[in-house]
Structures are given as structure tokens and as C-alpha cells.
PDB file of N, CA, C and O in Angstrom, chain B, residues numbered from 101:
ATOM      1  N   MET B 101     -34.457  17.368 -11.692  1.00  0.00           N
ATOM      2  CA  MET B 101     -33.121  17.020 -12.133  1.00  0.00           C
ATOM      3  C   MET B 101     -33.099  15.549 -12.557  1.00  0.00           C
ATOM      4  O   MET B 101     -33.873  14.722 -12.076  1.00  0.00           O
ATOM      5  N   SER B 102     -32.206  15.273 -13.448  1.00  0.00           N
ATOM      6  CA  SER B 102     -32.116  13.898 -13.924  1.00  0.00           C
ATOM      7  C   SER B 102     -31.308  13.053 -12.944  1.00  0.00           C
ATOM      8  O   SER B 102     -30.513  13.553 -12.149  1.00  0.00           O
ATOM      9  N   LYS B 103     -31.545  11.786 -13.039  1.00  0.00           N
ATOM     10  CA  LYS B 103     -30.842  10.836 -12.178  1.00  0.00           C
ATOM     11  C   LYS B 103     -29.385  10.706 -12.633  1.00  0.00           C
ATOM     12  O   LYS B 103     -29.118  10.649 -13.834  1.00  0.00           O
ATOM     13  N   GLU B 104     -28.444  10.659 -11.692  1.00  0.00           N
ATOM     14  CA  GLU B 104     -27.029  10.566 -12.059  1.00  0.00           C
ATOM     15  C   GLU B 104     -26.709   9.182 -12.605  1.00  0.00           C
ATOM     16  O   GLU B 104     -27.243   8.171 -12.149  1.00  0.00           O
ATOM     17  N   LYS B 105     -25.824   9.166 -13.591  1.00  0.00           N
ATOM     18  CA  LYS B 105     -25.419   7.897 -14.192  1.00  0.00           C
ATOM     19  C   LYS B 105     -24.442   7.184 -13.261  1.00  0.00           C
ATOM     20  O   LYS B 105     -23.586   7.814 -12.639  1.00  0.00           O
ATOM     21  N   THR B 106     -24.577   5.885 -13.175  1.00  0.00           N
ATOM     22  CA  THR B 106     -23.670   5.108 -12.328  1.00  0.00           C
ATOM     23  C   THR B 106     -22.650   4.335 -13.154  1.00  0.00           C
ATOM     24  O   THR B 106     -21.768   3.685 -12.594  1.00  0.00           O
ATOM     25  N   THR B 107     -22.757   4.398 -14.470  1.00  0.00           N
ATOM     26  CA  THR B 107     -21.814   3.675 -15.321  1.00  0.00           C
ATOM     27  C   THR B 107     -20.835   4.649 -15.948  1.00  0.00           C
ATOM     28  O   THR B 107     -21.096   5.850 -16.031  1.00  0.00           O
ATOM     29  N   MET B 108     -19.714   4.119 -16.385  1.00  0.00           N
ATOM     30  CA  MET B 108     -18.709   4.937 -17.039  1.00  0.00           C
ATOM     31  C   MET B 108     -19.204   5.300 -18.440  1.00  0.00           C
ATOM     32  O   MET B 108     -19.900   4.503 -19.069  1.00  0.00           O
ATOM     33  N   PRO B 109     -18.861   6.474 -18.932  1.00  0.00           N
ATOM     34  CA  PRO B 109     -19.322   6.882 -20.254  1.00  0.00           C
ATOM     35  C   PRO B 109     -18.523   6.266 -21.398  1.00  0.00           C
ATOM     36  O   PRO B 109     -18.811   6.540 -22.563  1.00  0.00           O
ATOM     37  N   PHE B 110     -17.535   5.449 -21.093  1.00  0.00           N
ATOM     38  CA  PHE B 110     -16.736   4.835 -22.145  1.00  0.00           C
ATOM     39  C   PHE B 110     -16.729   3.319 -21.958  1.00  0.00           C
ATOM     40  O   PHE B 110     -17.094   2.803 -20.902  1.00  0.00           O
ATOM     41  N   SER B 111     -16.318   2.641 -22.981  1.00  0.00           N
ATOM     42  CA  SER B 111     -16.268   1.182 -22.946  1.00  0.00           C
ATOM     43  C   SER B 111     -15.116   0.720 -22.059  1.00  0.00           C
ATOM     44  O   SER B 111     -14.063   1.358 -22.025  1.00  0.00           O
ATOM     45  N   GLN B 112     -15.306  -0.365 -21.356  1.00  0.00           N
ATOM     46  CA  GLN B 112     -14.256  -0.914 -20.501  1.00  0.00           C
ATOM     47  C   GLN B 112     -13.515  -2.056 -21.185  1.00  0.00           C
ATOM     48  O   GLN B 112     -12.842  -2.847 -20.523  1.00  0.00           O
ATOM     49  N   ALA B 113     -13.636  -2.146 -22.505  1.00  0.00           N
ATOM     50  CA  ALA B 113     -13.001  -3.240 -23.234  1.00  0.00           C
ATOM     51  C   ALA B 113     -11.483  -3.168 -23.150  1.00  0.00           C
ATOM     52  O   ALA B 113     -10.826  -4.209 -23.134  1.00  0.00           O
ATOM     53  N   GLY B 114     -10.905  -1.968 -23.096  1.00  0.00           N
ATOM     54  CA  GLY B 114      -9.455  -1.835 -23.066  1.00  0.00           C
ATOM     55  C   GLY B 114      -8.879  -1.744 -21.669  1.00  0.00           C
ATOM     56  O   GLY B 114      -7.659  -1.712 -21.510  1.00  0.00           O
ATOM     57  N   LEU B 115      -9.727  -1.701 -20.649  1.00  0.00           N
ATOM     58  CA  LEU B 115      -9.236  -1.575 -19.282  1.00  0.00           C
ATOM     59  C   LEU B 115      -8.853  -2.942 -18.732  1.00  0.00           C
ATOM     60  O   LEU B 115      -9.486  -3.950 -19.048  1.00  0.00           O
ATOM     61  N   VAL B 116      -7.825  -2.967 -17.917  1.00  0.00           N
ATOM     62  CA  VAL B 116      -7.323  -4.216 -17.355  1.00  0.00           C
ATOM     63  C   VAL B 116      -7.519  -4.178 -15.849  1.00  0.00           C
ATOM     64  O   VAL B 116      -7.315  -3.144 -15.213  1.00  0.00           O
ATOM     65  N   ASN B 117      -7.911  -5.292 -15.292  1.00  0.00           N
ATOM     66  CA  ASN B 117      -8.077  -5.388 -13.845  1.00  0.00           C
ATOM     67  C   ASN B 117      -6.735  -5.782 -13.235  1.00  0.00           C
ATOM     68  O   ASN B 117      -6.234  -6.878 -13.489  1.00  0.00           O
ATOM     69  N   TYR B 118      -6.155  -4.897 -12.437  1.00  0.00           N
ATOM     70  CA  TYR B 118      -4.834  -5.127 -11.859  1.00  0.00           C
ATOM     71  C   TYR B 118      -4.900  -5.598 -10.408  1.00  0.00           C
ATOM     72  O   TYR B 118      -3.894  -5.518  -9.702  1.00  0.00           O
ATOM     73  N   THR B 119      -6.019  -6.074  -9.950  1.00  0.00           N
ATOM     74  CA  THR B 119      -6.128  -6.464  -8.545  1.00  0.00           C
ATOM     75  C   THR B 119      -5.401  -7.768  -8.244  1.00  0.00           C
ATOM     76  O   THR B 119      -5.105  -8.048  -7.082  1.00  0.00           O
ATOM     77  N   ASP B 120      -5.109  -8.567  -9.258  1.00  0.00           N
ATOM     78  CA  ASP B 120      -4.466  -9.862  -9.024  1.00  0.00           C
ATOM     79  C   ASP B 120      -2.945  -9.791  -9.103  1.00  0.00           C
ATOM     80  O   ASP B 120      -2.284 -10.825  -9.003  1.00  0.00           O
ATOM     81  N   ILE B 121      -2.375  -8.610  -9.278  1.00  0.00           N
ATOM     82  CA  ILE B 121      -0.918  -8.483  -9.414  1.00  0.00           C
ATOM     83  C   ILE B 121      -0.250  -8.728  -8.064  1.00  0.00           C
ATOM     84  O   ILE B 121      -0.708  -8.243  -7.029  1.00  0.00           O
ATOM     85  N   ASP B 122       0.834  -9.484  -8.097  1.00  0.00           N
ATOM     86  CA  ASP B 122       1.597  -9.774  -6.886  1.00  0.00           C
ATOM     87  C   ASP B 122       2.372  -8.529  -6.470  1.00  0.00           C
ATOM     88  O   ASP B 122       3.142  -7.983  -7.261  1.00  0.00           O
ATOM     89  N   LYS B 123       2.174  -8.081  -5.238  1.00  0.00           N
ATOM     90  CA  LYS B 123       2.830  -6.865  -4.753  1.00  0.00           C
ATOM     91  C   LYS B 123       3.937  -7.187  -3.759  1.00  0.00           C
ATOM     92  O   LYS B 123       4.186  -6.403  -2.842  1.00  0.00           O
ATOM     93  N   SER B 124       4.603  -8.322  -3.922  1.00  0.00           N
ATOM     94  CA  SER B 124       5.619  -8.736  -2.963  1.00  0.00           C
ATOM     95  C   SER B 124       7.017  -8.242  -3.340  1.00  0.00           C
ATOM     96  O   SER B 124       7.996  -8.652  -2.717  1.00  0.00           O
ATOM     97  N   GLY B 125       7.129  -7.380  -4.337  1.00  0.00           N
ATOM     98  CA  GLY B 125       8.432  -6.874  -4.749  1.00  0.00           C
ATOM     99  C   GLY B 125       8.966  -5.839  -3.786  1.00  0.00           C
ATOM    100  O   GLY B 125       8.486  -5.717  -2.658  1.00  0.00           O
ATOM    101  N   LEU B 126       9.961  -5.093  -4.235  1.00  0.00           N
ATOM    102  CA  LEU B 126      10.539  -4.044  -3.399  1.00  0.00           C
ATOM    103  C   LEU B 126       9.554  -2.893  -3.263  1.00  0.00           C
ATOM    104  O   LEU B 126       9.066  -2.360  -4.259  1.00  0.00           O
ATOM    105  N   ASN B 127       9.272  -2.521  -2.044  1.00  0.00           N
ATOM    106  CA  ASN B 127       8.398  -1.383  -1.790  1.00  0.00           C
ATOM    107  C   ASN B 127       9.253  -0.235  -1.268  1.00  0.00           C
ATOM    108  O   ASN B 127       9.409  -0.063  -0.059  1.00  0.00           O
ATOM    109  N   ILE B 128       9.807   0.549  -2.194  1.00  0.00           N
ATOM    110  CA  ILE B 128      10.684   1.659  -1.836  1.00  0.00           C
ATOM    111  C   ILE B 128       9.902   2.953  -2.017  1.00  0.00           C
ATOM    112  O   ILE B 128       9.275   3.179  -3.052  1.00  0.00           O
ATOM    113  N   LYS B 129       9.953   3.792  -0.997  1.00  0.00           N
ATOM    114  CA  LYS B 129       9.248   5.068  -1.073  1.00  0.00           C
ATOM    115  C   LYS B 129       9.944   5.974  -2.084  1.00  0.00           C
ATOM    116  O   LYS B 129      11.168   5.934  -2.208  1.00  0.00           O
ATOM    117  N   PRO B 130       9.181   6.786  -2.804  1.00  0.00           N
ATOM    118  CA  PRO B 130       9.796   7.693  -3.788  1.00  0.00           C
ATOM    119  C   PRO B 130      10.779   8.676  -3.163  1.00  0.00           C
ATOM    120  O   PRO B 130      11.725   9.111  -3.820  1.00  0.00           O
ATOM    121  N   GLU B 131      10.559   9.029  -1.889  1.00  0.00           N
ATOM    122  CA  GLU B 131      11.480   9.949  -1.225  1.00  0.00           C
ATOM    123  C   GLU B 131      12.875   9.352  -1.130  1.00  0.00           C
ATOM    124  O   GLU B 131      13.868  10.063  -1.287  1.00  0.00           O
ATOM    125  N   TYR B 132      12.958   8.049  -0.874  1.00  0.00           N
ATOM    126  CA  TYR B 132      14.259   7.392  -0.766  1.00  0.00           C
ATOM    127  C   TYR B 132      14.977   7.363  -2.114  1.00  0.00           C
ATOM    128  O   TYR B 132      16.201   7.478  -2.171  1.00  0.00           O
ATOM    129  N   ILE B 133      14.223   7.211  -3.188  1.00  0.00           N
ATOM    130  CA  ILE B 133      14.824   7.212  -4.525  1.00  0.00           C
ATOM    131  C   ILE B 133      15.418   8.592  -4.821  1.00  0.00           C
ATOM    132  O   ILE B 133      16.519   8.696  -5.362  1.00  0.00           O
ATOM    133  N   VAL B 134      14.686   9.645  -4.465  1.00  0.00           N
ATOM    134  CA  VAL B 134      15.178  11.009  -4.703  1.00  0.00           C
ATOM    135  C   VAL B 134      16.432  11.269  -3.879  1.00  0.00           C
ATOM    136  O   VAL B 134      17.397  11.840  -4.385  1.00  0.00           O
ATOM    137  N   ILE B 135      16.428  10.855  -2.613  1.00  0.00           N
ATOM    138  CA  ILE B 135      17.604  11.039  -1.752  1.00  0.00           C
ATOM    139  C   ILE B 135      18.798  10.281  -2.313  1.00  0.00           C
ATOM    140  O   ILE B 135      19.909  10.810  -2.345  1.00  0.00           O
ATOM    141  N   LEU B 136      18.582   9.060  -2.751  1.00  0.00           N
ATOM    142  CA  LEU B 136      19.664   8.264  -3.327  1.00  0.00           C
ATOM    143  C   LEU B 136      20.211   8.922  -4.591  1.00  0.00           C
ATOM    144  O   LEU B 136      21.424   8.950  -4.797  1.00  0.00           O
ATOM    145  N   ALA B 137      19.335   9.448  -5.432  1.00  0.00           N
ATOM    146  CA  ALA B 137      19.783  10.113  -6.658  1.00  0.00           C
ATOM    147  C   ALA B 137      20.610  11.356  -6.338  1.00  0.00           C
ATOM    148  O   ALA B 137      21.614  11.621  -6.999  1.00  0.00           O
ATOM    149  N   ILE B 138      20.194  12.117  -5.330  1.00  0.00           N
ATOM    150  CA  ILE B 138      20.955  13.314  -4.942  1.00  0.00           C
ATOM    151  C   ILE B 138      22.321  12.923  -4.390  1.00  0.00           C
ATOM    152  O   ILE B 138      23.323  13.565  -4.704  1.00  0.00           O
ATOM    153  N   LEU B 139      22.369  11.873  -3.571  1.00  0.00           N
ATOM    154  CA  LEU B 139      23.657  11.408  -3.038  1.00  0.00           C
ATOM    155  C   LEU B 139      24.593  10.963  -4.152  1.00  0.00           C
ATOM    156  O   LEU B 139      25.777  11.299  -4.143  1.00  0.00           O
ATOM    157  N   ILE B 140      24.068  10.212  -5.108  1.00  0.00           N
ATOM    158  CA  ILE B 140      24.895   9.762  -6.232  1.00  0.00           C
ATOM    159  C   ILE B 140      25.389  10.961  -7.034  1.00  0.00           C
ATOM    160  O   ILE B 140      26.532  10.982  -7.491  1.00  0.00           O
ATOM    161  N   PHE B 141      24.526  11.956  -7.204  1.00  0.00           N
ATOM    162  CA  PHE B 141      24.909  13.170  -7.932  1.00  0.00           C
ATOM    163  C   PHE B 141      26.083  13.869  -7.251  1.00  0.00           C
ATOM    164  O   PHE B 141      27.048  14.250  -7.914  1.00  0.00           O
ATOM    165  N   PHE B 142      26.008  14.041  -5.932  1.00  0.00           N
ATOM    166  CA  PHE B 142      27.089  14.717  -5.218  1.00  0.00           C
ATOM    167  C   PHE B 142      28.361  13.878  -5.189  1.00  0.00           C
ATOM    168  O   PHE B 142      29.460  14.431  -5.238  1.00  0.00           O
ATOM    169  N   ILE B 143      28.236  12.574  -5.111  1.00  0.00           N
ATOM    170  CA  ILE B 143      29.424  11.710  -5.163  1.00  0.00           C
ATOM    171  C   ILE B 143      30.102  11.832  -6.522  1.00  0.00           C
ATOM    172  O   ILE B 143      31.329  11.893  -6.603  1.00  0.00           O
ATOM    173  N   GLU B 144      29.305  11.868  -7.592  1.00  0.00           N
ATOM    174  CA  GLU B 144      29.875  12.022  -8.933  1.00  0.00           C
ATOM    175  C   GLU B 144      30.590  13.361  -9.086  1.00  0.00           C
ATOM    176  O   GLU B 144      31.656  13.428  -9.698  1.00  0.00           O
ATOM    177  N   ILE B 145      30.016  14.420  -8.537  1.00  0.00           N
ATOM    178  CA  ILE B 145      30.670  15.736  -8.598  1.00  0.00           C
ATOM    179  C   ILE B 145      31.981  15.703  -7.820  1.00  0.00           C
ATOM    180  O   ILE B 145      32.986  16.246  -8.279  1.00  0.00           O
ATOM    181  N   ALA B 146      31.981  15.071  -6.648  1.00  0.00           N
ATOM    182  CA  ALA B 146      33.203  14.987  -5.846  1.00  0.00           C
ATOM    183  C   ALA B 146      34.278  14.192  -6.582  1.00  0.00           C
ATOM    184  O   ALA B 146      35.450  14.569  -6.551  1.00  0.00           O
ATOM    185  N   LEU B 147      33.902  13.114  -7.233  1.00  0.00           N
ATOM    186  CA  LEU B 147      34.879  12.322  -7.983  1.00  0.00           C
ATOM    187  C   LEU B 147      35.368  13.072  -9.213  1.00  0.00           C
ATOM    188  O   LEU B 147      36.532  12.948  -9.593  1.00  0.00           O
ATOM    189  N   TRP B 148      34.494  13.843  -9.832  1.00  0.00           N
ATOM    190  CA  TRP B 148      34.864  14.596 -11.027  1.00  0.00           C
ATOM    191  C   TRP B 148      35.862  15.699 -10.692  1.00  0.00           C
ATOM    192  O   TRP B 148      36.766  15.985 -11.477  1.00  0.00           O
ATOM    193  N   LYS B 149      35.695  16.317  -9.525  1.00  0.00           N
ATOM    194  CA  LYS B 149      36.616  17.375  -9.098  1.00  0.00           C
ATOM    195  C   LYS B 149      37.898  16.805  -8.510  1.00  0.00           C
ATOM    196  O   LYS B 149      38.851  17.547  -8.273  1.00  0.00           O
ATOM    197  N   GLY B 150      37.934  15.516  -8.276  1.00  0.00           N
ATOM    198  CA  GLY B 150      39.143  14.887  -7.776  1.00  0.00           C
ATOM    199  C   GLY B 150      39.326  14.982  -6.282  1.00  0.00           C
ATOM    200  O   GLY B 150      40.458  14.999  -5.799  1.00  0.00           O
ATOM    201  N   LEU B 151      38.247  15.044  -5.544  1.00  0.00           N
ATOM    202  CA  LEU B 151      38.365  15.127  -4.083  1.00  0.00           C
ATOM    203  C   LEU B 151      38.536  13.758  -3.464  1.00  0.00           C
ATOM    204  O   LEU B 151      38.650  13.643  -2.244  1.00  0.00           O
TER     205      LEU B 151
END
């Protein structure tokens, strides 16, 4: 069998190294975003029906 390649088969000229990005922003879990969207949806329905 041939030896496995250790390099990528494409050029890395267009790839960007994102390891230096500052990650000190808001770290909100996606579950919380979905819950918030559902709550806003139900509040809008309640306001639309005039409750």
C-alpha cells in the first residue's frame, strides 16, 4: 500500500488563520437564542390577538 499523504490536496493560499481572534465577546449558547426567539414569537401572537 502507498504511504498516506500528510498534506492537504489543495492550496492554502485562500485559507485564513483564525487563532488570533479575540473571543471575549458574548458567548451565548444557541439553545438560549432559540428559546428567546420562541418567547418573542408567542409574545407577538399574544399582542396580535389583543390579550
